[in-house]
Each structure stands twice: as C-alpha cells, then as structure tokens.
C-alpha positions in Angstrom: 21.1 5.6 15.7 24.6 5.9 14.3 25.3 8.0 11.2 25.7 5.0 8.9 22.4 3.6 10.2 20.7 6.9 9.4 22.1 7.0 6.0 21.0 3.4 5.3 17.5 4.3 6.6 17.3 7.3 4.2 18.5 5.3 1.2 15.8 2.7 2.0 13.1 5.4 2.3 14.2 6.9 -1.0 14.1 3.5 -2.8 10.6 3.0 -1.4 9.5 6.4 -2.6 8.9 7.8 0.8 11.6 10.4 0.4 12.5 12.2 -2.9 15.6 11.0 -4.7 18.9 12.6 -3.6 19.5 15.9 -5.3 15.8 16.4 -6.2 14.2 19.5 -4.8 10.7 19.3 -3.4 8.3 22.1 -4.0 9.2 23.8 -0.7 12.9 23.7 -1.7 12.6 25.2 -5.1 14.5 28.3 -5.8 12.4 31.4 -5.8 13.1 34.2 -8.3 11.8 37.8 -8.1 9.4 39.1 -10.7 12.1 41.6 -11.8 14.7 38.8 -12.3 12.2 36.9 -14.4 11.3 39.9 -16.5 14.9 40.7 -17.1 15.5 37.2 -18.4 12.5 37.7 -20.7 13.9 41.0 -21.9 17.1 39.2 -23.0 15.0 36.9 -25.2 12.4 39.4 -26.5 14.5 42.6 -26.9 18.1 41.5 -27.0 17.6 38.5 -29.4 19.0 35.9 -27.0 17.8 32.3 -27.4 16.2 30.7 -24.4 19.3 28.6 -23.9 21.6 31.7 -24.1 19.5 33.7 -21.7 19.3 30.7 -19.3 23.1 30.5 -19.2 23.4 34.3 -18.8 21.2 34.4 -15.7 22.0 30.9 -14.4 18.8 29.0 -14.8 17.6 26.2 -17.0 16.5 27.1 -20.6 13.1 25.5 -20.0 12.5 27.9 -17.0 13.3 30.9 -19.3 10.9 29.5 -21.9 8.1 29.3 -19.4 8.9 32.9 -18.2 8.8 34.1 -21.8 5.4 32.5 -22.3 4.1 34.1 -19.2 5.7 37.5 -19.2 6.5 38.4 -22.8 4.3 41.1 -24.3 1.6 40.0 -26.5 2.7 39.9 -30.1 0.4 41.8 -32.4 -1.9 39.6 -34.5 -2.3 40.4 -38.2 -5.2 42.7 -38.7 -7.4 43.2 -41.7 -6.3 46.0 -44.0 -8.4 49.1 -44.1 -9.0 48.7 -47.8 -7.8 46.5 -50.7 -5.7 49.4 -51.9 -3.9 49.6 -48.5 -3.2 45.9 -48.6 -1.9 46.1 -52.2 0.4 49.1 -51.4 1.9 47.3 -48.3 2.4 44.1 -50.2 4.1 45.9 -53.1 6.4 47.7 -50.6 7.3 44.4 -49.0 7.8 42.7 -52.3 10.2 45.5 -53.4 12.2 45.1 -50.1 12.4 41.4 -50.5 13.6 41.7 -54.1 16.3 44.1 -52.9 17.4 41.7 -50.2 17.5 38.8 -52.7 19.6 40.8 -55.1 22.0 41.7 -52.4 22.4 38.1 -51.3 22.9 37.0 -54.9 25.7 39.5 -55.3 27.3 38.4 -52.0 27.1 34.8 -53.0 28.7 35.5 -56.4 31.5 37.6 -54.7 32.3 34.8 -52.2 32.1 32.1 -54.9 34.6 34.1 -57.0 36.8 34.6 -53.9 36.9 30.8 -53.3 38.2 30.2 -56.9 41.2 32.5 -56.5 
C-alpha cells in the first residue's frame, strides 16, 4: 500500500470506531507518573495552598488529574470530635468567638480606612 492509501485506511477505521480518534491515547499509551511525583503535586495543594488548577500547571498535568491524586493521596482530614465536657466546648467556642470578633473589627477598620482613602 502507498502512504496515502494507508492514511485513508486509518481514517476509515477511526470513523468506524475500530481505531481510537487521532490524538487520543489508549490505556497502554497513557503517561505513567511515579508515586513521588503524584505526592509532590498533592503537597502543592495540601501544604502550599495551590489550587488544583495551579498545581496542575506547575507540574504539567491536567487539573482533574491533580484532583484525583489529592483525593487518593491527601492525608485524612480530622473529623470533628465530641468535646470532653460541655465546659470544654463552651471554652473553645468562646475563644473562637473572641477571635472572630477581633477579625471582624480589624476588617471594619480596614474597610473604613480604604473608603476614606477613596474619597480623597
């Protein structure tokens, strides 16, 4: 067969579904990544604060691949546990409430500062 005949035959087989579409990798052709490579990509997301998209761009893979690696390799997140006693729960909730109030007050001051700056 001549090259043009071979190319025509392959196009016909692709259209018929016998061969995969051009540019599509079959399972045997998929890129294989080492466990360490995957875990490093997961570390970018879990420890460095990257989004899946940013981590994917940084390591050169699709963001959905990074998302699946994070689901598989990320350390288990601790689940909320019951408090030892109602007093412990109350103490922790009051501390969190105080912290959140302080953050809110700081944000109010920052908003007022920038609002005043815009009027100048």
